[in-house]
N, C-alpha and C positions, 0 to 999 in steps of 0.2 A: 227249269234249270237250264242255263246256257251250256253249250257243248264245252266251252273252255273251262267252266267251273267243274263239270262232271269229269273231265279228263285231267284236271290238275293233279299232279303227283304230290303225295304227302310223304315226307321221309319217315323212317321208322321212329317209333317212340318206345319207351319201356313197355307200354301197354300192348302195342302191336307185336313186339318181340315176344311177350308173354303168350299172347294168343297163338302166334305161329308155333312157339315151342310146345304148346299144349294141343296142337292140331285142330284148333278152332277155326271153322270157316267164318269169314266175316267180309262185309262189304265196306268200302271207305266212302265217307260222305263229308267232304270239306265244305265249309260255308264261310261267309264273311263275318268274323266275330264282331259283335257289338257289345261294348261295355255295358253291363247291367241288363243286357237283352234277354239273358236266361234261355230257358227251354222254349218259350213262346217264339223268340226270334229264330232260333235254330229250326224249330218245326215249320215256321212260316217259310223260311228260305228253302228248306229241303222238301216242302210240300207233303209233310207227314203230320199225323195227328199228335198233338202235344202230349196226349195221354200215353202214347207209346215211346216218347222220348223220356229216358230214365236219367234223373239227376243223381249224382254221387255226392253225398254229404259226409263230411268227417265230423263226428261227434265224440263226446266223452262221457263216461259215467261218473258217479259221485266220487270215485277213487281216482279220477283223471286218467282212466284207461281209455285209449282211443278205440273207436269202431267206425266202420263205414255203414251208412244207411243208403239203400237204393230205393228211390221213390219216383212215382209217376211225375212227370214234369208239371202237370196241372193240379197236383195235390200237395198238401203240407203234411209234415210229420207231427203226430201227436206224441210229444216227448213223454207224456204221462203213460200212454198205452205202450210205448216202446220200453220204458223203464219196467213196467209191469211184466211185459213179455220176457225181459231179460233178468227178472228178479233182482233188480238193483233199486236203490232209493231214488235216483234221478238220472236223467240224461240231458245234456245240453250241447248245442253246437260248439265246436272248438273255435277259437279266434282264428283269423286268417293266417297269422304267422305260425301258430301251432299246427293248423291243418296242413299247411304247406310243408312244414318240417316232418310231420308223420308220413305224408303221402309222397313227397318228392315232386309233386305237381303244383303248378300255379293254380290258385282258385279260379274257376272258370274253365279249367282244363284238367280237372281231377278225374282220373279213371280208377275203377276198383282193381284193374289189372296192372301188375308190375309195380306195386307201391314200394316205396323205400323201406317201410316198416311193415311187417306182417301184422294185419289187424283182423279181428273178426268182422264178418260182413253179414248184415241183415238186409233182406229184401222184402218189400211190401208184397204179401202173398198174391195179391191180384195182378201184379206185374207178370207172374209166371203163367197166367192164363192167356196172355197176348200171343198172337201168332209170330210176331217179330218185334224186336225192340231196337232203338237207336240209343247208344250210350257213349259217353266221352271216350275218345281214343287216345287220350294222353296229351292233348294240346288244345289251346283255345281255338275254336273254329274248326273242330274236327270230331265227327261222330263216327262210330262203327255200327253197322247193322249186324245183329246176331240173333240166334234163337234164344229165347229166355231161359231154356233149360241149362244153358252154359253156366248161368249164375249159380245154380245149385249143384249141378253135376261136376263141373270143372273147377269153379271158384270156391265151392263149398259154402255158399251163402245160406243163411238160415232164414226160412220163410217166417214172417211175423205179420200180424195185423197192427199197423201203426199209422194208417192214413186218417186224417181228420175228415 
């Protein structure tokens, strides 16, 4: 990573404000956002394992109740397993407009921290076994590095097994 990129300042986001307010230690990792690049692109630019880059997905249950799902960047969510874990009939991704309305973030920059609407958060349980994770900091092209325990201990995320 170039020195200029490493030293580039990123202004506060609702996510970083939330992290600071809750006393969470985090590192900042800006990168050059690439449309449809996803976690593979951010992991490549930052030189980290895509498995440790956690994507934030806004989904909804069969009653249109929104929830956030945190998943390894290189894995997909089994909506069938997630619905079973949540004891609901079904779970599906929200449309882009609905996801942005619930979260307050642009898709591609969605963070589980500081969302516009309080939503339950589920995390793939194997994410919690990682030594460190990189997760969206509330803007496209910006990840924060945190200890995975923050997800359950501070955010209140519910561990589930929902990876395909």
